[in-house]
N, C-alpha and C positions, 0 to 999 in steps of 0.2 A: 368385344365387350368382356368376354371371359378373362382375357389377359389383363384388362384394366381392373377387374374385380380382384384378381390375384395380387396385383401390385398394391391395390388399396389394402387388402388384408395384410400383406407383408409390412407395409408402412405402419399400419395401425398396431399390430401386435409385436413386431420385432424391433422397431426403432424406438428409442426412449424419447420422452417428452423433453424438449430443450427450452421451452418457454420460461424465461425468468432465470436461466442459469448462465453463468459466465463461460467464456471459452476455456478458462483454466479449470473450472469445474467439470466441463465435458471432457477435457484432456485426461483428467484424473479418472473419470468414470470409465472411459474406454481403455485407459491403461490398466485399471483393475480387472476389466473383463478379459483383456488379452494377455495379462501378466507381464506387461512392459515395465520392468523394475527401474529402468533409467529415468523415466518420467516420474515415477513414484518417489524415487530417491531425491530427485531434484526438487520436487514439491515439498518433501519433508525438510530438506535443507533450507528452503526459502521460508517456511513456516518457523523453523528454529531461529533463523536470523532475525525475522520480524519480531518474534517474541523477545529475543535478546535486546533488540533496540528499544522496544517498548519498556522492558524492565529497566534498562539503563536510563531512560528518560524519566521514569517514575522515581528512581532512587538517587538520581544525581542531585548534588546540592544546588540550591538556587542562589545565584548571586545577583543582587539588585544593584543598580547604579545608585550611588548616593544622590539624594535630592540636594539642590543648591542650599537650602536652609540648614542641612546637616554638615555642610563643609565649613571649615574655618575660612575667614575672610581672605587669607592669603592664597587659598586654593580656588577661589571663585574665578570663573573666566573673566578676562578683561572686557569690559563693555565699551571701551573707547574705540572710535573709528579711526583707523590710520590710513594714510594714502591721500591722494588728491581726487577731487570730484571734477570731472570735466563737464 
């Protein structure tokens, strides 16, 4: 029982709470503790790429398809049916 108590104390005080955290968050957490810069650099690169994509999406010009009533009659799609019906 004493060993079980020691294990309980170890888990309670020395291991972080992971409830509600993603695996990526835990990878970064342990990388910060151990000083593993490869994971930290990769995470920083992913964050920069994600921010660049979001910025590009926010600042990109919006092109809307013209509505049929805005098109001249010559550019409207042909509504006639062609071919044979079997």
